[in-house]
N, C-alpha and C positions, 0 to 999 in steps of 0.2 A: 335234489331230484327235480327233473324237468318234465312237464307234461305238455305234449304237443297236440294241437288240433289238426295238424297236417297228417294226411293219411299216407301210410306206407303201402305201396302196391307191390304184390308178389305174384309170381306165376306158380300155379300149383304143380306139385310133383316134378320140380326142377331143381337141379343142383347148381352151385356156383353163380348165384345171382349177385351182382354187384349193387350195393346200396350205399348211400351216404347218410350218415347220422351225425348228431352233434353230441358225442359221448364224453369228450375230454373235459368239457366245462362242468360236467357232473362230479368230477374229481375234487373240486373245490369244497364240496359239502361234507367230505369225510376226512377224518384225522389219520386214518389208516390207508396206506397206499395199496393198490391192487394191480394185478398183472394181466387179467383176462376179463372178458365180458361173457356173461351167461344171457342168452336170448331165449325168451319164453313166449310162445304164441298160445292163446286160449280161445277156442272157438266160441262165437257168440251164441250159436244155436246148439251145437253138439257138446259144448263145454269140455272138449278134448284138449289136452295139453301136449304141446310139442316143444321140446327144449333142445338147445345146442350151445356149445361154446363157439363164439364167433371167431372166424379167421380174420384178423385185422390186417389189412393190406397197407394202409397209410393212416396215421393219426397225427393230427396237429391241433392247434388251438381253434381252428375254424370248422373242421369236419373230421369224421372218422369214416374211412372207406373200408367196408366189410364185405365178406362173402356170406350169403345166407343160403341154406339148403332147405328146400321144402319137399324133398323126396319123402313120400309116404303121406303127404297131405293131398287128398283127392277131392275133398269137399270144398267147393268154392263158397265164398261169403266173407263176412266181417269177422275179424279176430281182434282181440286186445293183445298188444305186445308189451313186454316188460324187459328191460335190459338191466342186469345187475352187475356190479363190479365184484370180482372174486379173485382169489389167489389159488386157483386150481385150473388146470387145462383139461380136466375130465369130468368135473362135477356137473350134474344136470338138475340138482335139487336146490331151489332158492332158499330153503331153510337150513342148508348145510352150514357148518361153522366157517367154511372158507369164503362164504359170501360176505362182503363188506356192507353192501347196501344197494338200494334201488337207484339207478343212475338216470333212467329215462323210461317213460311209458307213453303209449299212444294207441292209435287204431290202425289196423292193417286190413287191406282188402286183398283177398286171395282170389285170383281169376284164372281162367284157362283161355286158350285160343280156339276153342271149339265154337263153331257157328251153329246155333240151334234153330235157325230159320233160313230160308232162301229168299232173298229180296226179290220183289216183283220186278220183272224186266219189261212190263207193258209200257209202251210209249203212248203218250197223249198228244194228239195233234195240237199245234200251236194256233191254228186258225179256226174260227168258228164258222161253220157253213150254215147259212140260213136257207131253209128249203121252202119257206112260206107256210101259209096256213092251209 
């Protein structure tokens, strides 16, 4: 199992986000082969759990290119993420018998593109004008 200090950035309530993880090297820690990855997000504040089976686009020794779906996640903030190797394309329970083991864990930041403030557009003159005493 590999733990990363690198943060995974995700857009909230968005499907088909392409991310690159290093999941293949986690296979070396298990005697049992597995065919799918279970991705679990747990909210740091809300403690809500969101799980999905990852859609793997490309996997090689260097990286695993996956699609992550955050549809339904509306709360921005920090999340812990866990990736499990499993032999099921539908299981969403990390304690299920089809789960071989934990492949990777780390921290995720779920953000939105909403601007919560309007930047000040006031211009400040570049020259100082001395008017005397």
